[in-house]
DRENVEXTOR-373766 format. One record per residue (C-alpha): residue in three letters; residue number from 1; x, y, z. Coordinates in steps of 0.02 Angstrom, whole numbers, plus 50000, padded with zeros to 5 digits. Layout:
BEGIN
(vexpa "Ala" NUM (X Y Z));
...
This chain:
BEGIN
(vexpa "Met" 1 (49574 49896 48299));
(vexpa "Ile" 2 (49729 49990 48243));
(vexpa "Pro" 3 (49718 50173 48296));
(vexpa "Asn" 4 (49726 50303 48158));
(vexpa "Asp" 5 (49808 50475 48178));
(vexpa "Asp" 6 (49907 50405 48323));
(vexpa "Ile" 7 (50062 50308 48372));
(vexpa "Val" 8 (50064 50118 48379));
(vexpa "Leu" 9 (50190 50026 48486));
(vexpa "Ile" 10 (50235 49860 48405));
(vexpa "Asp" 11 (50337 49714 48471));
(vexpa "Lys" 12 (50422 49662 48309));
(vexpa "Pro" 13 (50449 49476 48285));
(vexpa "Ala" 14 (50613 49401 48226));
(vexpa "Gly" 15 (50631 49363 48041));
(vexpa "Met" 16 (50531 49512 47980));
(vexpa "Ser" 17 (50597 49677 47912));
(vexpa "Ser" 18 (50538 49842 47984));
(vexpa "Phe" 19 (50463 49883 47814));
(vexpa "Gly" 20 (50369 49718 47821));
(vexpa "Val" 21 (50292 49770 47987));
(vexpa "Val" 22 (50239 49938 47914));
(vexpa "Ala" 23 (50164 49854 47759));
(vexpa "Arg" 24 (50060 49732 47864));
(vexpa "Ile" 25 (49994 49869 47979));
(vexpa "Arg" 26 (49955 49979 47828));
(vexpa "Arg" 27 (49857 49838 47745));
(vexpa "Val" 28 (49749 49805 47898));
(vexpa "Leu" 29 (49722 49990 47936));
(vexpa "Ser" 30 (49673 50021 47754));
(vexpa "Gln" 31 (49542 49884 47770));
(vexpa "Gln" 32 (49476 49966 47929));
(vexpa "Leu" 33 (49465 50139 47849));
(vexpa "Gly" 34 (49405 50082 47679));
(vexpa "Lys" 35 (49544 50182 47596));
(vexpa "Lys" 36 (49733 50180 47584));
(vexpa "Ala" 37 (49805 50218 47755));
(vexpa "Lys" 38 (49962 50315 47795));
(vexpa "Val" 39 (50084 50220 47906));
(vexpa "Gly" 40 (50266 50254 47942));
(vexpa "His" 41 (50403 50198 48061));
(vexpa "Thr" 42 (50517 50304 48168));
(vexpa "Gly" 43 (50670 50192 48165));
(vexpa "Thr" 44 (50709 50021 48094));
(vexpa "Leu" 45 (50756 49858 48176));
(vexpa "Asp" 46 (50861 49726 48087));
(vexpa "Pro" 47 (50761 49575 48027));
(vexpa "Phe" 48 (50845 49460 48155));
(vexpa "Ala" 49 (50805 49580 48297));
(vexpa "Thr" 50 (50646 49590 48400));
(vexpa "Gly" 51 (50566 49720 48508));
(vexpa "Leu" 52 (50495 49894 48515));
(vexpa "Met" 53 (50452 49994 48360));
(vexpa "Ile" 54 (50354 50157 48360));
(vexpa "Leu" 55 (50240 50170 48209));
(vexpa "Val" 56 (50141 50325 48162));
(vexpa "Thr" 57 (49975 50325 48071));
(vexpa "Gly" 58 (49873 50453 47977));
(vexpa "Lys" 59 (49902 50634 48028));
(vexpa "Lys" 60 (50029 50576 48158));
(vexpa "Cys" 61 (50149 50535 48015));
(vexpa "Lys" 62 (50191 50721 48009));
(vexpa "Glu" 63 (50264 50704 48185));
(vexpa "Ala" 64 (50375 50554 48146));
(vexpa "Gly" 65 (50531 50660 48165));
(vexpa "Leu" 66 (50491 50690 48348));
(vexpa "Phe" 67 (50522 50506 48384));
(vexpa "Thr" 68 (50671 50464 48273));
(vexpa "Lys" 69 (50806 50542 48383));
(vexpa "Leu" 70 (50752 50468 48550));
(vexpa "Asp" 71 (50871 50364 48657));
(vexpa "Lys" 72 (50854 50176 48647));
(vexpa "Trp" 73 (50885 50026 48760));
(vexpa "Tyr" 74 (50934 49853 48700));
(vexpa "Arg" 75 (50969 49680 48767));
(vexpa "Ala" 76 (51097 49588 48661));
(vexpa "Glu" 77 (51176 49417 48658));
(vexpa "Ile" 78 (51354 49427 48593));
(vexpa "Ile" 79 (51453 49274 48540));
(vexpa "Leu" 80 (51641 49290 48565));
(vexpa "Gly" 81 (51771 49197 48463));
(vexpa "Val" 82 (51672 49204 48299));
(vexpa "Thr" 83 (51641 49340 48170));
(vexpa "Ser" 84 (51498 49361 48047));
(vexpa "Thr" 85 (51501 49445 47876));
(vexpa "Thr" 86 (51344 49539 47927));
(vexpa "Gly" 87 (51377 49556 48113));
(vexpa "Asp" 88 (51228 49446 48153));
(vexpa "Pro" 89 (51176 49262 48137));
(vexpa "Glu" 90 (51118 49287 47957));
(vexpa "Gly" 91 (51295 49308 47891));
(vexpa "Glu" 92 (51436 49186 47856));
(vexpa "Leu" 93 (51515 49137 48022));
(vexpa "Thr" 94 (51704 49117 48041));
(vexpa "Pro" 95 (51791 49053 48199));
(vexpa "Val" 96 (51928 49176 48248));
(vexpa "Ser" 97 (51996 49131 48419));
(vexpa "Asp" 98 (51972 49007 48560));
(vexpa "His" 99 (52045 49127 48688));
(vexpa "Gln" 100 (51926 49145 48834));
(vexpa "Pro" 101 (51935 49321 48909));
(vexpa "Thr" 102 (51905 49340 49096));
(vexpa "Ile" 103 (51754 49435 49158));
(vexpa "Glu" 104 (51873 49574 49211));
(vexpa "Ala" 105 (51938 49587 49032));
(vexpa "Val" 106 (51761 49592 48966));
(vexpa "Arg" 107 (51714 49731 49088));
(vexpa "Gln" 108 (51866 49830 49033));
(vexpa "Ala" 109 (51818 49805 48851));
(vexpa "Thr" 110 (51641 49868 48874));
(vexpa "Arg" 111 (51702 50021 48969));
(vexpa "Gln" 112 (51803 50074 48816));
(vexpa "Phe" 113 (51644 50108 48720));
(vexpa "Ile" 114 (51547 50210 48848));
(vexpa "Gly" 115 (51534 50394 48806));
(vexpa "Val" 116 (51533 50493 48645));
(vexpa "Ile" 117 (51620 50383 48515));
(vexpa "Glu" 118 (51638 50366 48328));
(vexpa "Gln" 119 (51557 50216 48248));
(vexpa "Ile" 120 (51558 50149 48070));
(vexpa "Pro" 121 (51387 50074 48031));
(vexpa "Pro" 122 (51381 49899 47955));
(vexpa "Val" 123 (51376 49884 47767));
(vexpa "Phe" 124 (51223 49773 47782));
(vexpa "Ser" 125 (51111 49912 47847));
(vexpa "Ala" 126 (50966 50020 47787));
(vexpa "Ile" 127 (51073 50177 47778));
(vexpa "Lys" 128 (51059 50261 47608));
(vexpa "Ile" 129 (51216 50287 47504));
(vexpa "Asn" 130 (51186 50394 47350));
(vexpa "Gly" 131 (51001 50357 47358));
(vexpa "Gln" 132 (51016 50169 47380));
(vexpa "Arg" 133 (51011 50061 47535));
(vexpa "Ala" 134 (51185 50005 47586));
(vexpa "Tyr" 135 (51130 49823 47602));
(vexpa "Gln" 136 (51065 49826 47423));
(vexpa "Leu" 137 (51234 49884 47358));
(vexpa "Ala" 138 (51325 49756 47466));
(vexpa "Arg" 139 (51218 49614 47400));
(vexpa "Lys" 140 (51267 49666 47224));
(vexpa "Gly" 141 (51449 49645 47274));
(vexpa "Gln" 142 (51485 49831 47264));
(vexpa "Ala" 143 (51611 49910 47382));
(vexpa "Val" 144 (51522 50026 47502));
(vexpa "Ala" 145 (51610 50163 47600));
(vexpa "Met" 146 (51507 50190 47757));
(vexpa "Pro" 147 (51515 50362 47838));
(vexpa "Val" 148 (51581 50376 48015));
(vexpa "Arg" 149 (51448 50427 48141));
(vexpa "Gln" 150 (51464 50507 48311));
(vexpa "Ile" 151 (51352 50417 48433));
(vexpa "Thr" 152 (51335 50407 48622));
(vexpa "Val" 153 (51337 50249 48726));
(vexpa "Tyr" 154 (51269 50300 48896));
(vexpa "Asp" 155 (51287 50134 48983));
(vexpa "Ile" 156 (51330 49951 48953));
(vexpa "Glu" 157 (51277 49830 49089));
(vexpa "Ile" 158 (51345 49653 49084));
(vexpa "Glu" 159 (51196 49544 49125));
(vexpa "Ser" 160 (51291 49380 49118));
(vexpa "Tyr" 161 (51448 49304 49043));
(vexpa "Asp" 162 (51485 49121 49012));
(vexpa "Tyr" 163 (51607 49108 48867));
(vexpa "Pro" 164 (51569 49122 48725));
(vexpa "Asn" 165 (51400 49197 48773));
(vexpa "Leu" 166 (51399 49377 48833));
(vexpa "Tyr" 167 (51233 49460 48874));
(vexpa "Ile" 168 (51227 49649 48890));
(vexpa "Asn" 169 (51098 49785 48915));
(vexpa "Ala" 170 (51144 49947 48827));
(vexpa "His" 171 (51073 50123 48835));
(vexpa "Val" 172 (51123 50216 48677));
(vexpa "Ser" 173 (51083 50366 48570));
(vexpa "Ser" 174 (50984 50355 48410));
(vexpa "Gly" 175 (51086 50293 48263));
(vexpa "Thr" 176 (51190 50171 48365));
(vexpa "Tyr" 177 (51215 49998 48289));
(vexpa "Ile" 178 (51227 49863 48422));
(vexpa "Arg" 179 (51295 49742 48290));
(vexpa "Thr" 180 (51444 49859 48268));
(vexpa "Leu" 181 (51462 49881 48456));
(vexpa "Ala" 182 (51471 49691 48475));
(vexpa "Glu" 183 (51603 49679 48339));
(vexpa "Asp" 184 (51704 49820 48416));
(vexpa "Ile" 185 (51702 49734 48586));
(vexpa "Gly" 186 (51764 49575 48502));
(vexpa "Lys" 187 (51904 49671 48414));
(vexpa "Tyr" 188 (51959 49750 48578));
(vexpa "Leu" 189 (51965 49579 48661));
(vexpa "Gly" 190 (52056 49504 48512));
(vexpa "Thr" 191 (51927 49365 48498));
(vexpa "Gly" 192 (51809 49431 48366));
(vexpa "Ala" 193 (51622 49436 48402));
(vexpa "Tyr" 194 (51451 49452 48325));
(vexpa "Cys" 195 (51276 49491 48387));
(vexpa "Gln" 196 (51176 49329 48401));
(vexpa "Ser" 197 (51013 49404 48462));
(vexpa "Leu" 198 (50950 49580 48491));
(vexpa "Arg" 199 (50795 49649 48575));
(vexpa "Arg" 200 (50747 49833 48589));
(vexpa "Thr" 201 (50665 49852 48758));
(vexpa "Lys" 202 (50636 50039 48772));
(vexpa "Ile" 203 (50630 50201 48672));
(vexpa "Ala" 204 (50635 50355 48785));
(vexpa "Asn" 205 (50485 50328 48902));
(vexpa "Phe" 206 (50401 50199 48790));
(vexpa "Thr" 207 (50430 50020 48850));
(vexpa "Ile" 208 (50412 49849 48771));
(vexpa "Glu" 209 (50279 49808 48901));
(vexpa "Gln" 210 (50167 49938 48819));
(vexpa "Ala" 211 (50186 49862 48646));
(vexpa "Val" 212 (50067 49745 48556));
(vexpa "Lys" 213 (50107 49599 48443));
(vexpa "Leu" 214 (50053 49590 48261));
(vexpa "Ser" 215 (49946 49440 48307));
(vexpa "Asp" 216 (49842 49555 48419));
(vexpa "Phe" 217 (49781 49635 48257));
(vexpa "Gly" 218 (49753 49467 48174));
(vexpa "Ile" 219 (49914 49482 48075));
(vexpa "Glu" 220 (50017 49325 48046));
(vexpa "Asn" 221 (50206 49332 48041));
């Protein structure tokens, strides 16, 4: 049973949009209640990404804002030497360099982005520009000027590095795009880079271990 007037911690599968997750939960909860249910999210995940989403249902929707600004933790696989038009595996990939940075160079690169920094979100994102999603404008071939954001990267831990594969764990503020962080690391190294896989593992004190899968509610991907 999906709880109403509460929060629901979901482990989002790859290949599904955040809005798709909300729609599926709303449909099942509406069937449970016998009326149209209220369901909202408190922060999106890219379709290619997996991991923790906090959904709010019923009366809890009024408190969605309490969860949107919480810190987040991610595990990311970054591919060096190649760029993507979308910053992820769904875009057009272009080889840039076969230079293989040392682990010391990679450590130095990641250190450059720890702290309060300015970040330009990717064009292919759910950010609204003049009332429309940026990715919708980009798909129409329109030029999109993305606003610069001030975000905080609290920590970047290098889990492993075996060129071209770089695995990191990052603790960041709300509004941080790991795709952009991956690209910026690649630019600093001079190799180019994109985010091959991304998993959100924690939001404040909520962990992925507490989350349930859609299949637990009888929902197919």
